[in-house]
N, C-alpha and C positions, 0 to 999 in steps of 0.2 A: 703364478696365478692360481694353480691348483692348491697351493698351500694357503693362500688367503681365503679361498672358498671353504676349505676344510676348517679353518679357525673360526670363520663366521658361522658355519654349521654347528661347530662345537659350542659356541656361545648360545646359539638358539636352543640346542638340546639341553644345555645346562640350565637355561632360564625356564624351560618347560619342566624339567625335573624339579626345580625349586618350587615352582607353582604347584605341582602335583603333591609335593611333600607338605605344603601348607594347608591343603584342603582338609585333611583329617583333623588338624589342629583347630581350624575354624569351626568345624562341626562338633568338636568335643565339648563345647559349652552346653551344659544342661541347665535345668531350672535352678540349680543351686549356685551357679556361677554367674557373675556379671549382673547387669540390670535387666529387668524384665521390660519388654516394650509395652507401653501403654498408649492407646490412641488418644489424640487430643480431644477434649470435650467439644461438643458442638458450640459454635459461636453465633451470636445474633448480629444482624445488620440493623443498626439503630440510626435513624435520621431524625434530628431535632430541627424544626424550622422555627426561627425566631422572627416575629413580626412586631411592628409598632401597634400597640393596642388601640390607638385613636384613629388610624387610617388603614391598617392591615398591610402596609408596605414592608418588604423584607428589611431586616436590620443587619447589615454587614459588620464584620469584625467584633461581634459580641463574643464574650468568653462563655463557653458551655463546659461546666465541670461535671464529670461523671464520677460518682462514688459508688462502687459496687461492693456488696456483701453477699457471700455465698456460703451457705451452711454455717452461719455464725462466724465465718472467717473474713476479715477485712481484706479485700483485693486491691486497695489503694485508690488513688485519685488520678484521673486523666483529664487534661484540659484540651479542648479543640476550639478553634476560632471559626466563626461562621464565614461562609463564602459570600460573594456579592448577591447571591439569591437568598441569603439568610439561613442556609443549611449547614448544619454541623453533623458529619457522618462519622461513625465509629464501628469497627468490625471486630473488636477484641473483648467484648463482654460475653461471658458464658451464659448460655441458656440456663434458666433456673436461678439466676442472681436476683437479689433485691437491689434496686438502683435508685439513688437519689441524684436528681439532675438540678444543678444550680446554674442560673443564667445571670451574668453580670454585664451590663453595658453602660457606658458613660451617658449620663443624663436620664437614666431610667431607674426605677426601683428594682432591686434584686428580686428574682423569682426563684422558687425552689419547688420541685415536685418529686413525688416518689412513685415508683411503679415496679411491678414484677415482670421480669423478662421471661415470658412463658412460651415464646415461639421464636422462629428463626428471623422474623422481621418485626420491628416496632417503629411506628411513625408517631411523632409527637409534635404538636404546634404549641408554641409558647407565645402569648401576647404580653409584651412588656408595657407597663403603665408608667406615667410620669410619677415622680415622688409625691406623696400626699402628706398632709399634716400628721404628726405623730402625737398620739395621746397617751400620757403616762398613767399608770395606776396610782401614782403618788399624788397627793394633794399639795397645791401651792399655799401661800399664806392667806389667800382669800377663801380657802376651803373648796376650790374647784380643781378639776383634773388639770395637771400641767399640760400645756400644749406648745409644741414647737412647730413653727411654720416650715414648709418644705424648703430644703436647701440651706436652712440656717441651723447650725448645730450649737453654737455658743455665741453669745453677744460679743461683738468685737471689744477687745481690751484697749483702753486708751494708751497711746504711745507716749512715754515720758522721754523728753529730750535728754540726751547725755550732756552733762555740763562740759563746756569747753575749757581746756586747761589754758593757763596764762602762757603767752609766748615764752619760749625758753631763752634765757639770756646766754650770750656768747661767753664761753669760758676761755677764749683765746686771750693770750697776754696782750696788754695794751702797750703801745710804743709811745715814747715821748715822756716828758716829765709832767707830773700833776701840777696844776696851776692854782 
């Protein structure tokens, strides 16, 4: 029993000695070695509320795309879907970024807004409208601006039927004599 106690004490002493030996090594890193610790930049809490423009009710499951640019560097795109209350919340955009917010929802015209993230909190309400007629800068054959009705992109093309092939004849050998 005494021998077991002594071996466990020796293991504990050896572990303590190893830990104490590593302390000077960990403290030996100066400014010229390793990475320098840099605190994370402050992040903004951004809430975009998407509502229907004609009645002000929240619009769930709309895609809200955040495109951030900071100091001329593109930080990429992030997409968040709205919850049942029409809110899309994001907490990973740096304060000081220039932000383009695009909202896409089925049955509504796409909306885009730009803003500068200058504080820790930004609240934005986006009212989506139904698609409207599109007026082109180009003139049609009558000398008027070309206009496309909402929801119609191109006139439907006539469907041409595919000609039916003649029924295939059997290539099986015939039995019996020809008459």
